[in-house]
N, C-alpha and C positions, 0 to 999 in steps of 0.2 A: 290441457288447454293449449290452443295454438297461439303462439306469440306473434302479434301483429308487427308490422314494420315500425310503427311509431313506438310501440313498447320496446322493441329491440334497440331503437335509437336511444331511448331513455336509459336502458340498461348499459349500453356502451358508454353513454355520457357519464353515468355513475361510476362505471369501471375506471374511466379516465380520471375522474375527480379523486377517487380514493388512491389510485396509483400515484397521483401527484404528491400525496402525503404519505406514501409508503404503507398504505392500508389495503386490506383485502376486501373486495366487494362482498364475497360470500359471508364474511364475518358480520358485516353490517346488515346484510339481508337476514341472517339468522337472528340478529338482535331485534329486527322488526317483528318477528314472531312473538316475542315476549314483552314487547313494549305496550303499555296500556294506552287506550285512546285518551287524547287530551280533552279536558273539560274547561269550561269558561272559568270556573272558580280556581282551578289549578293554574291556568295560564295567567290570570290576573292576580293570583295570590290573594283572593278576596278575604279569606279567613285571617291571614296575617295583617292585611291592610286595616281591617275593621277592629283589630285588637291593639292598635297603636294609640288609641285615645285613652290616656291615663289621667284622671282628674286628681288634683291636689286638694280639692274641697268637696263638700257635699252639695254644692249649689248647681242646679241643672244647667244654667246658662254658661257655665264654664266649658261645657262640652261644645257649645257653639264656637266659643273662642278658640279652642284647641283645633277643631276640625277646619275652621276657616283658615287658620295659619298653616295647617298641613296641606290644604289645597293650594295655598300660595306657593309653598315650597315645591309642590309637584309642577306647577306652572313655571316656576323659576328653572326647574330642571329641563322642561321642554324648551325654554328659551335658550339655555346654554347649549342644548343639543343642536339647535339650528345654527347658533353662532359658531360652534365648532366646525360645522359643515362649510360655512362661508370662509372662516379664517384659515382653515387648513386645506382648502381646495387648491389643487395644483394648477388648474387652468380655468379660473373663474370667468364666467361670462356675465354680462349685464342681466340677461334673462334669469339665470340661476340666482344671482345676487338679489334681484328684485323680488323674485318669488319667495326666497327665504326671509327677506326683510318684511314682506307682507305677512308671513306666518308669525314672525316675532311680534309685529304690531298687533295682530289679532289676539295673541296671548296676553299682551299688556292691556289691550282694550278690555278684555275679559276681567283682568285684575282691577282696572280702574272703575269699572261699573259694578263691582261686587261689594263695595264698601258699605252699602246699605245693609248687607247681611250682618255685618258687625255693628255698624252705626245704629241701626234700628232693630237689630235682632237680639239684643240683650237688655234685661232690666238694669237700669242704672244702679239700683240698690244692690243687686247681686254682684255686678262687676266691681263695685267699690269694696265689696267684702272679699271676693276671691282674688282680686289683684294683689292684695297684701300677701297672699301665699306664694306669689310669683316673684317677688323681689328677692334678689336683684336681677333676675332674668329680664330680657328685653328683646322685642322684635328687631332692635338695632343689631342684634347678634346673628342675623341671618348671613351666613357666609356666602351662600349662593348669590344673594343680591350684590354683594361686593364683587364677586367674580364677574357678574353681568356687567358691572360698571367698568372693571378693568378690561374686559373684552370689547367694550363699546368704543373707547376713545383714548386719545393720548393722555398720559398721566397728568400733564399740566392742567387739564380741564377738571381734574378731581382734587386738585390741591386747594386748600383753604385760600380764598381770594386774597387774604391779607399777606400771603407769603409767595404768591406766584412770581413776583418780579425777581426773586432771588433763587428761583429753581428753573432748570432747563433740562434738556435731554441728556446732558452730561452729569446731572446730579445722581448720586448713588440711590439705589432703590430703597435702602434703609432710611436715608435722610428724607426721601420723598414720602415714604410710608408714614413717618412721624408728623408730616404736615398735610396728610389727606384731610379733606373737609370734615369727615365724620369724627376725627380726633377731638373736634370742638365739643362733641357731645359728652365727653368724659375726661377732659384734661383741663387742669387749671394752668392757663398759659403764663400766669405770673410766677407760679412756683414750679411748674413743670410736672406736678404730681398727677398721676393718672388714677382714675376711679377703679374700684373693683370690677365694674362693668367692662372697662377697656382692658384691664390686665388679664382677666379671664378669657376674653375674646382673643387677645393676642397669644396667650399661652396655648390656646387650642388651634389657632389658624395662621399665625403670623408666618411661619415657615412656608406653608402652602401659598399664602398670599404673595410673598416675595418671589417665589418661583413662578407663579402665574403672571405677576406683573412683568417679569423679565421676558417670559415666553410671548406674551401678547404685546410687548412694546412695539414690535414691527409688524404685527399681523392682526391688530384690532380692526374693528369694522371701518374706522376712518382710514387707516393705512391701506386696507384692501381697496376701499373706494378710490383713494388717490393713485393706486396702481393701475386703475382702468384707463383705457385710452381717453384722451380729453373729450372726444365726442360722446363717449359713453358716460362720462361724468356729468354731461348736460342732459342726460336722459330724464325727462320730467317725471316719469312714473317712479324711477328709483329715488330721485331727489325728494319727491313727495313722501315716499315711504320712510325715508330717513328723517325727514323733518317731523313727520307724524310720530315716529318712534321717540325722537328727541324730546318733543313737547309732552308726549304722553308720560314718559318716565320722569322727566324732571320738573314738570308742572302739574299735569292732571293727576297722576298717581300720587305725587307728594301732597297735593292739596286734599285729595280724597282721604288719604291717611291722616293728614293734619286735622281735618274737620271731624273725622270719626273719633280721634283721640281727644280733641277739644271738648266734644260733648260730654265725655265721661270725666276727664281730668278736671275740667272747670266746674263740674257739678258739685264739688265739695269745697269747703273753705280751707284755709291754711296753705302750706307750701304746695304748689301745683307742679308736681314732678311726675315724670313717667316712672314706670316700675324700676327701671335701672338707675333712676336719679338724674337723668340727663336734662339739659336745658332744651327741651324738645321743640320749643318754638324757633330758636335760633338754628337748631340742627335741621329742622324740616322746611321752613319757609323758603321758597325760591329767592326772595328778595335779599336774604342774608348770604346764601352760599353761591347763588348764580351758577348752578351746575348746568353746563351746556355741552353736550357731546360733540356737536358738529357746528361750531360757531361760524365757519365759513359759508354755511348754507343759509344764514340768516342775514337780513339787512341790518344796518347800524341802528335804525329805529327799533327794530324788533329786539335787538340785543339790549338796547338801553331800557326797554320797557319789559324785560323778561319777567314774566310771572305777575306783573302789577295788576293785570285785569282780573286776577283770581282773588284779590284781597277784599 
């Protein structure tokens, strides 16, 4: 077979590629002879993916619950992937920032419009039975969701609103961690005692969280935005993307989750607790926690009425 000019150029490029890492081109070409062709199921790891749904009950609608949350976690991973590209970019441009923010908002739009799958996709009677097999686990324990929050904004905006006046950028990460808004879901602030839900969550992830908090303290989305030239910070498309993301995560997503939980939790009499035992209303409703990633992008009136139109 006669080697064309384009083929020779590719061979030369491959030779340079492998020489750069002290490898021999001939060895890699030999390996290609024995390499099996890729298939869709091998590339996507379909068999492994479809065997990750392990029920704890015999109730069929539990499978809906499991798969829905697994899809959420995959989308969280996609969001974190885009955030990493923004926050670790050496020479960020407004175009790149805006494009990635639009990707992130599309992922969260998908999440916020998906609650009907869980809200209307399970029989109440089945949920009330299989949920008892899940205690004390809770969707609260999604570590990826916490990482998304840390990568989005300054820590002060994630602190319980009751304690923000006494915390600033000089506060230790350990102290800030103990006053994050979601601590209210599992801590008795009169006694300081934490629930099993919180203790297990921290045992698994606290070290990773503290390291991530420190890493993103100066490179979260808001800090990257503030590093742009002043003219670029006024870019209307970028500001719209960031505002949309902020509202979607901290109001629309939260209320979608709240309304889905409300349907099932309030369908029975007695103590109305989430599976982890948290005070889910105070933990979830925007009016209590007032989580806002980018407060400077909102008017005072918008800040004062944050989330009220969703009640």
